[in-house]
GUMARMAR-909915 format. One record per residue (C-alpha): residue number from 1; x, y, z. Coordinates in nm, 3 decimals, decimal comma. Layout:
N
pado i = NUM; c1 = X; c2 = Y; c3 = Z
...
***
This chain:
284
pado i = 1; c1 = 0,000; c2 = 0,000; c3 = 0,000
pado i = 2; c1 = 0,111; c2 = 0,357; c3 = -0,072
pado i = 3; c1 = -0,018; c2 = 0,683; c3 = 0,068
pado i = 4; c1 = -0,171; c2 = 0,890; c3 = -0,210
pado i = 5; c1 = -0,332; c2 = 1,178; c3 = -0,021
pado i = 6; c1 = -0,377; c2 = 1,345; c3 = 0,316
pado i = 7; c1 = -0,754; c2 = 1,350; c3 = 0,257
pado i = 8; c1 = -1,015; c2 = 1,106; c3 = 0,376
pado i = 9; c1 = -1,339; c2 = 0,970; c3 = 0,237
pado i = 10; c1 = -1,530; c2 = 1,289; c3 = 0,324
pado i = 11; c1 = -1,349; c2 = 1,463; c3 = 0,038
pado i = 12; c1 = -1,561; c2 = 1,449; c3 = -0,280
pado i = 13; c1 = -1,243; c2 = 1,394; c3 = -0,480
pado i = 14; c1 = -1,146; c2 = 1,087; c3 = -0,277
pado i = 15; c1 = -1,502; c2 = 0,955; c3 = -0,248
pado i = 16; c1 = -1,588; c2 = 0,994; c3 = -0,617
pado i = 17; c1 = -1,280; c2 = 1,020; c3 = -0,839
pado i = 18; c1 = -1,067; c2 = 0,776; c3 = -0,638
pado i = 19; c1 = -1,276; c2 = 0,534; c3 = -0,430
pado i = 20; c1 = -1,592; c2 = 0,565; c3 = -0,639
pado i = 21; c1 = -1,416; c2 = 0,466; c3 = -0,961
pado i = 22; c1 = -1,233; c2 = 0,179; c3 = -0,790
pado i = 23; c1 = -1,560; c2 = 0,050; c3 = -0,644
pado i = 24; c1 = -1,713; c2 = 0,049; c3 = -0,991
pado i = 25; c1 = -1,401; c2 = -0,122; c3 = -1,120
pado i = 26; c1 = -1,488; c2 = -0,412; c3 = -0,891
pado i = 27; c1 = -1,866; c2 = -0,396; c3 = -0,935
pado i = 28; c1 = -1,886; c2 = -0,325; c3 = -1,310
pado i = 29; c1 = -1,557; c2 = -0,370; c3 = -1,497
pado i = 30; c1 = -1,460; c2 = -0,695; c3 = -1,323
pado i = 31; c1 = -1,816; c2 = -0,827; c3 = -1,293
pado i = 32; c1 = -1,780; c2 = -1,086; c3 = -1,568
pado i = 33; c1 = -1,410; c2 = -1,161; c3 = -1,517
pado i = 34; c1 = -1,317; c2 = -1,522; c3 = -1,455
pado i = 35; c1 = -1,159; c2 = -1,587; c3 = -1,115
pado i = 36; c1 = -0,825; c2 = -1,690; c3 = -1,266
pado i = 37; c1 = -0,813; c2 = -1,374; c3 = -1,479
pado i = 38; c1 = -0,948; c2 = -1,124; c3 = -1,227
pado i = 39; c1 = -0,610; c2 = -1,012; c3 = -1,088
pado i = 40; c1 = -0,467; c2 = -0,950; c3 = -1,434
pado i = 41; c1 = -0,767; c2 = -0,745; c3 = -1,541
pado i = 42; c1 = -0,763; c2 = -0,548; c3 = -1,216
pado i = 43; c1 = -0,396; c2 = -0,465; c3 = -1,266
pado i = 44; c1 = -0,468; c2 = -0,360; c3 = -1,622
pado i = 45; c1 = -0,743; c2 = -0,128; c3 = -1,505
pado i = 46; c1 = -0,529; c2 = 0,021; c3 = -1,228
pado i = 47; c1 = -0,239; c2 = 0,082; c3 = -1,465
pado i = 48; c1 = -0,467; c2 = 0,267; c3 = -1,708
pado i = 49; c1 = -0,640; c2 = 0,464; c3 = -1,433
pado i = 50; c1 = -0,320; c2 = 0,579; c3 = -1,261
pado i = 51; c1 = -0,232; c2 = 0,863; c3 = -1,506
pado i = 52; c1 = -0,596; c2 = 0,979; c3 = -1,507
pado i = 53; c1 = -0,603; c2 = 0,993; c3 = -1,128
pado i = 54; c1 = -0,263; c2 = 1,157; c3 = -1,092
pado i = 55; c1 = -0,332; c2 = 1,431; c3 = -1,348
pado i = 56; c1 = -0,680; c2 = 1,492; c3 = -1,204
pado i = 57; c1 = -0,535; c2 = 1,528; c3 = -0,857
pado i = 58; c1 = -0,258; c2 = 1,756; c3 = -0,982
pado i = 59; c1 = -0,516; c2 = 1,982; c3 = -1,149
pado i = 60; c1 = -0,732; c2 = 1,988; c3 = -0,837
pado i = 61; c1 = -0,430; c2 = 2,060; c3 = -0,613
pado i = 62; c1 = -0,322; c2 = 2,347; c3 = -0,838
pado i = 63; c1 = -0,670; c2 = 2,494; c3 = -0,818
pado i = 64; c1 = -0,677; c2 = 2,469; c3 = -0,438
pado i = 65; c1 = -0,330; c2 = 2,623; c3 = -0,411
pado i = 66; c1 = -0,416; c2 = 2,905; c3 = -0,651
pado i = 67; c1 = -0,737; c2 = 2,994; c3 = -0,470
pado i = 68; c1 = -0,557; c2 = 2,991; c3 = -0,134
pado i = 69; c1 = -0,291; c2 = 3,225; c3 = -0,271
pado i = 70; c1 = -0,562; c2 = 3,465; c3 = -0,385
pado i = 71; c1 = -0,768; c2 = 3,445; c3 = -0,064
pado i = 72; c1 = -0,470; c2 = 3,496; c3 = 0,166
pado i = 73; c1 = -0,326; c2 = 3,779; c3 = -0,042
pado i = 74; c1 = -0,656; c2 = 3,964; c3 = -0,070
pado i = 75; c1 = -0,706; c2 = 3,931; c3 = 0,306
pado i = 76; c1 = -0,362; c2 = 4,077; c3 = 0,378
pado i = 77; c1 = -0,425; c2 = 4,363; c3 = 0,137
pado i = 78; c1 = -0,764; c2 = 4,441; c3 = 0,288
pado i = 79; c1 = -0,643; c2 = 4,435; c3 = 0,649
pado i = 80; c1 = -0,334; c2 = 4,641; c3 = 0,562
pado i = 81; c1 = -0,069; c2 = 4,381; c3 = 0,646
pado i = 82; c1 = 0,063; c2 = 4,380; c3 = 0,287
pado i = 83; c1 = 0,021; c2 = 4,751; c3 = 0,211
pado i = 84; c1 = 0,217; c2 = 5,058; c3 = 0,319
pado i = 85; c1 = 0,041; c2 = 5,393; c3 = 0,276
pado i = 86; c1 = 0,218; c2 = 5,720; c3 = 0,208
pado i = 87; c1 = -0,045; c2 = 5,991; c3 = 0,184
pado i = 88; c1 = -0,244; c2 = 5,920; c3 = -0,132
pado i = 89; c1 = 0,014; c2 = 5,667; c3 = -0,247
pado i = 90; c1 = 0,072; c2 = 5,311; c3 = -0,141
pado i = 91; c1 = 0,324; c2 = 5,031; c3 = -0,176
pado i = 92; c1 = 0,228; c2 = 4,664; c3 = -0,213
pado i = 93; c1 = 0,463; c2 = 4,473; c3 = 0,016
pado i = 94; c1 = 0,423; c2 = 4,128; c3 = -0,133
pado i = 95; c1 = 0,372; c2 = 3,980; c3 = -0,476
pado i = 96; c1 = 0,209; c2 = 3,652; c3 = -0,575
pado i = 97; c1 = 0,197; c2 = 3,696; c3 = -0,954
pado i = 98; c1 = 0,470; c2 = 3,445; c3 = -1,039
pado i = 99; c1 = 0,348; c2 = 3,176; c3 = -0,801
pado i = 100; c1 = -0,015; c2 = 3,229; c3 = -0,902
pado i = 101; c1 = 0,072; c2 = 3,206; c3 = -1,271
pado i = 102; c1 = 0,251; c2 = 2,877; c3 = -1,208
pado i = 103; c1 = -0,055; c2 = 2,728; c3 = -1,040
pado i = 104; c1 = -0,284; c2 = 2,840; c3 = -1,324
pado i = 105; c1 = -0,043; c2 = 2,697; c3 = -1,582
pado i = 106; c1 = -0,039; c2 = 2,369; c3 = -1,390
pado i = 107; c1 = -0,418; c2 = 2,363; c3 = -1,373
pado i = 108; c1 = -0,453; c2 = 2,412; c3 = -1,748
pado i = 109; c1 = -0,182; c2 = 2,161; c3 = -1,841
pado i = 110; c1 = -0,285; c2 = 1,886; c3 = -1,599
pado i = 111; c1 = -0,652; c2 = 1,924; c3 = -1,687
pado i = 112; c1 = -0,574; c2 = 1,850; c3 = -2,049
pado i = 113; c1 = -0,336; c2 = 1,569; c3 = -1,957
pado i = 114; c1 = -0,611; c2 = 1,411; c3 = -1,747
pado i = 115; c1 = -0,874; c2 = 1,413; c3 = -2,021
pado i = 116; c1 = -0,686; c2 = 1,417; c3 = -2,351
pado i = 117; c1 = -0,410; c2 = 1,174; c3 = -2,262
pado i = 118; c1 = -0,512; c2 = 0,967; c3 = -1,961
pado i = 119; c1 = -0,890; c2 = 0,948; c3 = -1,997
pado i = 120; c1 = -0,896; c2 = 0,922; c3 = -2,376
pado i = 121; c1 = -0,644; c2 = 0,636; c3 = -2,371
pado i = 122; c1 = -0,820; c2 = 0,452; c3 = -2,090
pado i = 123; c1 = -1,161; c2 = 0,475; c3 = -2,256
pado i = 124; c1 = -1,023; c2 = 0,353; c3 = -2,590
pado i = 125; c1 = -0,787; c2 = 0,080; c3 = -2,476
pado i = 126; c1 = -0,977; c2 = -0,057; c3 = -2,178
pado i = 127; c1 = -1,344; c2 = 0,028; c3 = -2,219
pado i = 128; c1 = -1,394; c2 = 0,015; c3 = -2,598
pado i = 129; c1 = -1,501; c2 = 0,377; c3 = -2,626
pado i = 130; c1 = -1,306; c2 = 0,603; c3 = -2,863
pado i = 131; c1 = -1,359; c2 = 0,976; c3 = -2,804
pado i = 132; c1 = -1,054; c2 = 1,093; c3 = -2,995
pado i = 133; c1 = -1,272; c2 = 1,297; c3 = -3,231
pado i = 134; c1 = -1,366; c2 = 1,517; c3 = -2,934
pado i = 135; c1 = -1,021; c2 = 1,679; c3 = -2,950
pado i = 136; c1 = -0,995; c2 = 1,708; c3 = -3,329
pado i = 137; c1 = -1,111; c2 = 1,969; c3 = -3,580
pado i = 138; c1 = -1,475; c2 = 2,055; c3 = -3,640
pado i = 139; c1 = -1,517; c2 = 1,820; c3 = -3,938
pado i = 140; c1 = -1,370; c2 = 1,520; c3 = -3,756
pado i = 141; c1 = -1,574; c2 = 1,600; c3 = -3,447
pado i = 142; c1 = -1,895; c2 = 1,616; c3 = -3,651
pado i = 143; c1 = -1,810; c2 = 1,280; c3 = -3,806
pado i = 144; c1 = -1,753; c2 = 1,124; c3 = -3,464
pado i = 145; c1 = -2,085; c2 = 1,257; c3 = -3,336
pado i = 146; c1 = -2,261; c2 = 1,122; c3 = -3,646
pado i = 147; c1 = -2,105; c2 = 0,780; c3 = -3,589
pado i = 148; c1 = -2,224; c2 = 0,776; c3 = -3,228
pado i = 149; c1 = -2,577; c2 = 0,870; c3 = -3,332
pado i = 150; c1 = -2,579; c2 = 0,602; c3 = -3,603
pado i = 151; c1 = -2,477; c2 = 0,347; c3 = -3,339
pado i = 152; c1 = -2,766; c2 = 0,452; c3 = -3,114
pado i = 153; c1 = -2,543; c2 = 0,639; c3 = -2,867
pado i = 154; c1 = -2,754; c2 = 0,955; c3 = -2,880
pado i = 155; c1 = -2,723; c2 = 1,025; c3 = -2,510
pado i = 156; c1 = -2,345; c2 = 1,027; c3 = -2,527
pado i = 157; c1 = -2,344; c2 = 1,223; c3 = -2,854
pado i = 158; c1 = -2,558; c2 = 1,498; c3 = -2,702
pado i = 159; c1 = -2,338; c2 = 1,512; c3 = -2,392
pado i = 160; c1 = -2,012; c2 = 1,541; c3 = -2,585
pado i = 161; c1 = -2,153; c2 = 1,813; c3 = -2,809
pado i = 162; c1 = -2,240; c2 = 2,024; c3 = -2,506
pado i = 163; c1 = -1,905; c2 = 1,954; c3 = -2,337
pado i = 164; c1 = -1,709; c2 = 2,064; c3 = -2,643
pado i = 165; c1 = -1,922; c2 = 2,370; c3 = -2,708
pado i = 166; c1 = -1,939; c2 = 2,483; c3 = -2,346
pado i = 167; c1 = -1,581; c2 = 2,455; c3 = -2,229
pado i = 168; c1 = -1,355; c2 = 2,186; c3 = -2,375
pado i = 169; c1 = -1,282; c2 = 2,360; c3 = -2,705
pado i = 170; c1 = -1,183; c2 = 2,683; c3 = -2,530
pado i = 171; c1 = -0,973; c2 = 2,501; c3 = -2,268
pado i = 172; c1 = -0,785; c2 = 2,311; c3 = -2,538
pado i = 173; c1 = -0,729; c2 = 2,636; c3 = -2,730
pado i = 174; c1 = -0,601; c2 = 2,803; c3 = -2,412
pado i = 175; c1 = -0,352; c2 = 2,524; c3 = -2,353
pado i = 176; c1 = -0,231; c2 = 2,552; c3 = -2,714
pado i = 177; c1 = -0,186; c2 = 2,928; c3 = -2,674
pado i = 178; c1 = 0,008; c2 = 2,869; c3 = -2,353
pado i = 179; c1 = 0,234; c2 = 2,603; c3 = -2,501
pado i = 180; c1 = 0,292; c2 = 2,744; c3 = -2,849
pado i = 181; c1 = 0,215; c2 = 3,116; c3 = -2,845
pado i = 182; c1 = 0,339; c2 = 3,225; c3 = -2,505
pado i = 183; c1 = 0,009; c2 = 3,295; c3 = -2,333
pado i = 184; c1 = 0,046; c2 = 3,373; c3 = -1,962
pado i = 185; c1 = -0,176; c2 = 3,501; c3 = -1,686
pado i = 186; c1 = -0,192; c2 = 3,878; c3 = -1,648
pado i = 187; c1 = -0,076; c2 = 4,028; c3 = -1,319
pado i = 188; c1 = -0,303; c2 = 4,131; c3 = -1,036
pado i = 189; c1 = -0,395; c2 = 4,499; c3 = -1,031
pado i = 190; c1 = -0,458; c2 = 4,724; c3 = -0,731
pado i = 191; c1 = -0,676; c2 = 5,028; c3 = -0,682
pado i = 192; c1 = -0,695; c2 = 5,288; c3 = -0,407
pado i = 193; c1 = -1,072; c2 = 5,307; c3 = -0,338
pado i = 194; c1 = -1,066; c2 = 5,515; c3 = -0,017
pado i = 195; c1 = -0,816; c2 = 5,658; c3 = 0,226
pado i = 196; c1 = -0,595; c2 = 5,375; c3 = 0,343
pado i = 197; c1 = -0,805; c2 = 5,121; c3 = 0,151
pado i = 198; c1 = -0,676; c2 = 4,923; c3 = -0,148
pado i = 199; c1 = -0,868; c2 = 4,662; c3 = -0,344
pado i = 200; c1 = -0,724; c2 = 4,380; c3 = -0,553
pado i = 201; c1 = -0,846; c2 = 4,360; c3 = -0,913
pado i = 202; c1 = -0,831; c2 = 4,007; c3 = -1,050
pado i = 203; c1 = -0,725; c2 = 3,935; c3 = -1,408
pado i = 204; c1 = -0,954; c2 = 3,745; c3 = -1,640
pado i = 205; c1 = -0,896; c2 = 3,428; c3 = -1,840
pado i = 206; c1 = -1,094; c2 = 3,429; c3 = -2,163
pado i = 207; c1 = -1,325; c2 = 3,688; c3 = -2,014
pado i = 208; c1 = -1,383; c2 = 3,504; c3 = -1,685
pado i = 209; c1 = -1,255; c2 = 3,638; c3 = -1,354
pado i = 210; c1 = -0,961; c2 = 3,432; c3 = -1,235
pado i = 211; c1 = -1,116; c2 = 3,281; c3 = -0,924
pado i = 212; c1 = -1,427; c2 = 3,181; c3 = -1,117
pado i = 213; c1 = -1,213; c2 = 3,034; c3 = -1,398
pado i = 214; c1 = -1,017; c2 = 2,822; c3 = -1,150
pado i = 215; c1 = -1,327; c2 = 2,681; c3 = -0,980
pado i = 216; c1 = -1,524; c2 = 2,632; c3 = -1,298
pado i = 217; c1 = -1,246; c2 = 2,465; c3 = -1,494
pado i = 218; c1 = -1,150; c2 = 2,223; c3 = -1,218
pado i = 219; c1 = -1,504; c2 = 2,115; c3 = -1,140
pado i = 220; c1 = -1,589; c2 = 2,068; c3 = -1,507
pado i = 221; c1 = -1,280; c2 = 1,857; c3 = -1,576
pado i = 222; c1 = -1,325; c2 = 1,633; c3 = -1,271
pado i = 223; c1 = -1,695; c2 = 1,587; c3 = -1,336
pado i = 224; c1 = -1,618; c2 = 1,494; c3 = -1,698
pado i = 225; c1 = -1,366; c2 = 1,232; c3 = -1,583
pado i = 226; c1 = -1,617; c2 = 1,083; c3 = -1,338
pado i = 227; c1 = -1,906; c2 = 1,087; c3 = -1,584
pado i = 228; c1 = -1,716; c2 = 0,929; c3 = -1,869
pado i = 229; c1 = -1,563; c2 = 0,649; c3 = -1,664
pado i = 230; c1 = -1,890; c2 = 0,554; c3 = -1,497
pado i = 231; c1 = -2,077; c2 = 0,573; c3 = -1,826
pado i = 232; c1 = -1,817; c2 = 0,367; c3 = -2,012
pado i = 233; c1 = -1,812; c2 = 0,094; c3 = -1,748
pado i = 234; c1 = -2,192; c2 = 0,080; c3 = -1,721
pado i = 235; c1 = -2,248; c2 = 0,051; c3 = -2,097
pado i = 236; c1 = -2,048; c2 = -0,274; c3 = -2,112
pado i = 237; c1 = -2,246; c2 = -0,462; c3 = -1,846
pado i = 238; c1 = -2,499; c2 = -0,719; c3 = -1,967
pado i = 239; c1 = -2,637; c2 = -0,809; c3 = -1,623
pado i = 240; c1 = -2,974; c2 = -0,676; c3 = -1,496
pado i = 241; c1 = -2,831; c2 = -0,387; c3 = -1,298
pado i = 242; c1 = -2,815; c2 = -0,015; c3 = -1,358
pado i = 243; c1 = -2,643; c2 = 0,294; c3 = -1,220
pado i = 244; c1 = -2,846; c2 = 0,541; c3 = -1,019
pado i = 245; c1 = -2,739; c2 = 0,877; c3 = -0,881
pado i = 246; c1 = -2,773; c2 = 0,966; c3 = -0,515
pado i = 247; c1 = -2,931; c2 = 1,313; c3 = -0,484
pado i = 248; c1 = -2,683; c2 = 1,565; c3 = -0,336
pado i = 249; c1 = -2,891; c2 = 1,621; c3 = -0,022
pado i = 250; c1 = -2,896; c2 = 1,246; c3 = 0,049
pado i = 251; c1 = -2,524; c2 = 1,179; c3 = 0,016
pado i = 252; c1 = -2,341; c2 = 1,069; c3 = 0,327
pado i = 253; c1 = -2,115; c2 = 1,359; c3 = 0,436
pado i = 254; c1 = -1,861; c2 = 1,105; c3 = 0,562
pado i = 255; c1 = -1,858; c2 = 0,930; c3 = 0,223
pado i = 256; c1 = -2,030; c2 = 1,156; c3 = -0,034
pado i = 257; c1 = -2,026; c2 = 0,908; c3 = -0,321
pado i = 258; c1 = -2,252; c2 = 0,998; c3 = -0,610
pado i = 259; c1 = -2,342; c2 = 0,664; c3 = -0,768
pado i = 260; c1 = -2,465; c2 = 0,323; c3 = -0,658
pado i = 261; c1 = -2,579; c2 = 0,014; c3 = -0,847
pado i = 262; c1 = -2,939; c2 = -0,102; c3 = -0,837
pado i = 263; c1 = -3,113; c2 = -0,420; c3 = -0,963
pado i = 264; c1 = -3,344; c2 = -0,382; c3 = -1,260
pado i = 265; c1 = -3,703; c2 = -0,468; c3 = -1,178
pado i = 266; c1 = -3,648; c2 = -0,437; c3 = -0,803
pado i = 267; c1 = -3,563; c2 = -0,068; c3 = -0,783
pado i = 268; c1 = -3,790; c2 = 0,193; c3 = -0,938
pado i = 269; c1 = -3,530; c2 = 0,469; c3 = -0,926
pado i = 270; c1 = -3,454; c2 = 0,636; c3 = -1,259
pado i = 271; c1 = -3,142; c2 = 0,525; c3 = -1,442
pado i = 272; c1 = -2,864; c2 = 0,781; c3 = -1,434
pado i = 273; c1 = -2,824; c2 = 0,954; c3 = -1,768
pado i = 274; c1 = -2,507; c2 = 1,129; c3 = -1,874
pado i = 275; c1 = -2,593; c2 = 1,496; c3 = -1,914
pado i = 276; c1 = -2,406; c2 = 1,822; c3 = -1,881
pado i = 277; c1 = -2,420; c2 = 2,008; c3 = -1,552
pado i = 278; c1 = -2,211; c2 = 2,261; c3 = -1,368
pado i = 279; c1 = -2,132; c2 = 2,242; c3 = -1,000
pado i = 280; c1 = -1,879; c2 = 2,316; c3 = -0,730
pado i = 281; c1 = -1,851; c2 = 1,970; c3 = -0,576
pado i = 282; c1 = -1,475; c2 = 1,933; c3 = -0,598
pado i = 283; c1 = -1,342; c2 = 2,288; c3 = -0,556
pado i = 284; c1 = -1,563; c2 = 2,543; c3 = -0,384
***
């Protein structure tokens, strides 16, 4: 055994992205595995999941670190600990621009590593679901969506169209600009709004205030990882079971897992359907 985090099961990341996926590995992916082949298939799953998990956690950690930098710095500016006033002028006594930019860069890079490298490979090689067209040009993407629809995968086709149009295309473009055209986060700005009172003005990323961009991007990426892995495992199962979602207000705060399995014909709960939603489950 190896320690992977200082968090426990009450963390949505641990409960859903880590333990939740591993539980469904056992309950869905390995359901039809023969006893003599179970260990090999489990190892294969774990090997494929490792880069997805590590990049997802790196993105989440960068988001948490970036938001803490902002919160602490703004607090010190507002209470005067990081400002020196000289009449109508002021000096900012600390800077976080370089460190903050590094965390945002890490968030962008690791988010794309998680979904374009780790998740895409795992879905294709392990779960027989190729979403490579999602990251390609408009014509190839349209062809991939058409193929899904022709195969009766309308639910997934609709979901991927919304994901690409809502945020994935712009995130991929942002990463390309960062890697190939030198994009970097603008510096924080400061404004004297009253005597001995300075406010921090946050930069924007593609028109979104930085703190909102950090939260929104991280939650969208992690939710996409969770949705796609659960969907891909569930679609392969031939047994009379289905995935249902636990409503947020009924999740155990000690173990806030989102999904459970239910027997068909014995549970009247609606089947979980993969649809786009926004939330702040993982980074608030």
